C-alpha positions, -999 to +999 in steps of 0.1 A: -305-156+190-327-127+201-334-096+180-316-075+207-284-096+202-286-091+164-289-053+168-259-053+191-239-074+166-248-050+138-239-019+158-206-035+168-197-043+132-207-008+121-183+006+147-155-017+135-161-005+099-159+031+109-126+024+128-111+005+099-121+032+074-104+058+096-072+037+097-073+033+059-076+070+055-046+077+078-026+052+057-037+068+025-027+103+037+007+089+047+012+075+013+002+108-004+025+128+017+053+104+009+061+094+044+064+058+033+097+042+025+111+056-007+124+032-033+160+041-042+167+044-079+196+023-093+229+040-098+236+053-133+252+027-155+288+037-164+291+014-194+316-011-179+309-046-192+316-061-158+288-039-143+260-050-166+247-079-145+246-059-113+229-030-131+202-052-147+195-068-113+192-035-096+168-023-123+147-054-119+144-050-081+136-013-086+108-021-110+093-048-088+093-025-057+077+003-076+050-021-090+042-033-054+040+003-043+015+011-070-005-021-063-007-012-025-018+023-033-045+010-057-058-014-031-061+013-005-080+035-029-103+007-039-111-002-003-117+034+006-141+038-023-163+008-011-163+015+026 
């Protein structure tokens, strides 16, 4: 492989890095503005014994979805800080 080819490969990779960084910044701005899908909160528990199971399930799903949302946000910020 000639030195000219290596420079071309490096230049191409640098251009790809710039494009990916720009895409990540757009995604991060969308997340900050809140344009992503919002996680709906579970309905208020009315105290009915028959509703306990459904309420607990809804709360578990809500917590899982919020945790994923936070993890994705942290991953985007981490990537942006190292690119």
